[in-house]
N, C-alpha and C positions, 0 to 999 in steps of 0.2 A: 503494500501499501504506500509504503513512502516513497519508494520510486516512483510511482504514478502520480504521487501529488508533485514530486520535483519535475516530472516531465515537460509541463506546459510552464512553469516559472523559466523568466529570461534571465541571463545572467547579467549582473549588475556591474558594468567595468566603468572604474573611475579612474583615469591615468594621474589626476592632480592631486598631489599630497603635500602642500606647501602650508606654511604658517605666515601670518602676516608679520611675523617678526623678521620675514626674509624679505620684504618689499619695502620699499620707499614711502615716506608718509604720504606722498600724494599719491602713490598707489593705493596705499591704506584708506585715503579719502575717495577714492574712485569706487572702491568695492564697496564700502559704507552708503556712497551715494545711490548705487545700482540697487542694494538692498532695501534702502529705504523706498526708493521709487517705484519699485516691482514687486517687491513682497515676495520673491520667487528666487530670489539668487542667493544661495548658500554659501557662506564663508568657506573658502577653500578646505582649510583644516577640518571643517565639519562634515566634509562629505562621505568620506570612507563611513564614517557612524551614520549616516543620514542613509548611505546604500543599505548597511547593513539592516538598519530598522525597516525600510520598505522590504527587502527580501524576508525578513521574519514576518512582517505583516502580510506579506504575500502568502507563506508556507500554512500560516496560520487559517488564511481565508481559503484556502484550498482544502482544506478540512470540511470546509460547509457544503462540499458536494453530497457529502453523506447527509447532511440534513436537505439536500433538493434543490443545491446551487446547481444550474444547469451547466451543460459542455459548452452552450455558445457565451455564456454568462463568466464562465471560466476563460474562454479565448479572449472576452471581452477585457478583462482585468489583464491579462497577460500583454494585451496591445497597450493599456494605459501606463502600464508599468514601464515596457520596454521604449514606448515613444517618451514617457517623461524622462529616463534613464539620457537618452540619447540627446534630447534637447538641453539637458542640464551640462553635459559635455560639450556640446555647442557654446552654450553661454560662456562655460568658464574658459573654454579655447580663446574664444574671441576675446574676452575681458582681460585674461592673463597676457595674451599677445600685445594687447592695447598697452598694458602699463609698461612696456618696455621702450614705447613711443611717447611717453610723458615727459613734459618739460617739466624743469624745476618749479616753475611759475605757472603750472597750470591750476585751473580753478574749478575743480568737479563739482564742487557745491553749487556753483552758478548755474551748471546745466540745467535746463527746465526739466521737472519731473515728468513731465507728460512727454517730453522727448524722449526720456530714457526708456519709458514703459513703451513707447512706440516703438523703439528701435528694437529691446528686447523680444517685441513681438512677432517680429522679423527675424532678428538674427538667430533666434534658437532654433529655426530651422535651416539654417546655413552650416552644412556638412563638408562640403567640397573645400579643398585646402586652400585654393588661390581667391574665393571668393570669402572665404572665411578671414584671409590677409586683408583682404578689402576692407570689411566689416569693421575689422579691429582698428585700421588707419582712420576710419571714418570717427568709432569711439574716440580714440585718442585726439584726433583734431578738433572733437567737440568739447572736449574736456581741455585742451590747450587753450581755445579760443570758442567760448561759449558764441553760439548763434553761426557758426561755421556751416554748419549743414542743416537745411530745411526739412520740415516733414515729406514735403513733396519732393525733395532729391530721394529720402530713404524709400519713398513709395517706386520712383523709377529704378534706384538699385535693385530693390526687390523682385522688378519684372525684368531683368535683363537676363538674357543667356550669354553662354562665354562667347559667341559670335558677337553678339551686340557689342560687349566689353571691350572685343580686340578692334571689332570697327572703330569704336569711340576713339582708342589708344592710336588707330592709323591716322585719324583726322588730328589727334593732337601733334602730330609730328610737323605740321605744316602752320604749327601757332607761333604768332610773334607777340614779344611783351612789348605795347607801346600805350604805355598807361595801365593797360590791362591787357589779358589775353586774348588775341584776335586771330581768327584762322585766316591765313591768307591763302584763298582759294581762289583763282580766276578761272583761266579756260581749263576746264577739265579734260579735254581731248588732247592736252599737251602730255606727254611721255614721263613728265616728271610728277606727275600725280597717279596716285595709286588708288584713288577715289573714282565713283562715277555718280551719275545722278540718283540713281536709284538708291546708293548707298547713303547719299545726304539725306533724300526723302525719308529713307529709312529712321536716321538718326534725328531727323525734324519730328516724325511722328512717335519717336521714344520721349518727347520733351526736351532733348538735350541741345540742339540747335535752332536757330532759324535760317532757313535756307530760300533764296531770291534769285533763280535761275537767270534774270531778266536783266533787272535793274543795280542790282548790287546793294550795297550798305556804304556809305559815306560817314565819317567822324569828322566831326567840325571843331574850330577853337584850339587848334593845335598852336603853342609858340613858332616863334620865328627860327628858332633855333633849339634844339631837343635831341635827347638820346634815346635809344630804345636797343633792344637786343631780339636777335633769334638764336634761342639756346645758350651756350657759352660766347657767342659771337656780338659784340657791340657795335653798334651803328648810329650814325648820326645824321639828321636832317637840319639843313639850312633851305631857310628861304628864298628862291632865286629871286635875285634883285631888280631882274627886269619882269618878274610875274606880273601879270595885270587880273590877278584872282583877287577879289576883294575878302575873300574868306579864307582863311589856313586850313584847308578841308583836305582830307585822303581818302581818296576810293580804297577799301578795305577788302573788296572780294564781293562772293556771293554768299558766304556762311558767317553766322555771329552766334555767339554762345548764348544759351537762355541764362538765366541765373542759375538752374541746376546745374547746367554744363559747366558754367565759370567754378562753380563749386567744387566738381568733380575733376576737372583740369590737373589741379594740384597732384592727384593720384594717379595720373596714367602713367608716369615712369616712361614718356616715349622718347625713342631714340630721333637725332637730328637726320635731316635727310642730306646726303653730300651736296654741297656747293649751293644749297639752297637758298643762303644768304645772299650769294651773287644776285639771283633772282629779283630777291624782295628789294635790294640796291635799286635795280634797273625800274623794277615797276613802280617803286615811290617816286623814283626822278622823273617818270615822265608824268608827274603833276607839277603842284605848284614849287617843291622842294628837288633840292639836289640832296641825294643821299649817299654815304658813302662807308665804308667799314671802319671801326677807329681801330690802329695798330697801337 
């Protein structure tokens, strides 16, 4: 009978066995914040004890089969325990990875409680390693600078596939920093671009960019002389002395980030496109500015 009772019970596997004494004070503050905001996060050093308690409760409830607990009710209990254990592991893995990226001046207490609850309502379902790391970076980023990631952005990330994430990362390879991150996308039929109209339309549908395939986007009000950069390459733009333009405008191409796109850009870790800075200089110099690479 004992073997039969145990056969339907899941193995509760918890890999995290640490004490808060091993964590920096700011990391302890983050864990305490999560506990208060969600009511579902168990402090890491309690996990093994809690897992054993769940296991014991399961074994005791298994005995109810002798009192009429049906087989389907037994399987339902098995599912609840299994799903709960897996979600707890996901929560802890993301949280503990986030503690490694916390800055000394992070402000976990300033993070909105509703944001934390919404974050973990989604993050608890993330078991993929790559996406788990992404969610940990978001948690750390929000703790470092509260307000960095909106709930809308959390909703977008939760719905992303790996293909979506890779497509967004590819777009970020063509981004210049000119006050704010700006995709520098012009003629998609040119070989320099690895994106097409369908790709950009999909990113717009996801809520990460605005895509105007006809007119493009213009940014206004630049000074007569300013610095900007593409990746690690610094550039300078100087107003042409003979320019007849009344406004210091620059045509930025056909794509602009949405607020969520801007929030996620810093997490993309995109590689630079070889010699793309030369193209940027050429395109900007077609307008009222002369652009050059700063050496």
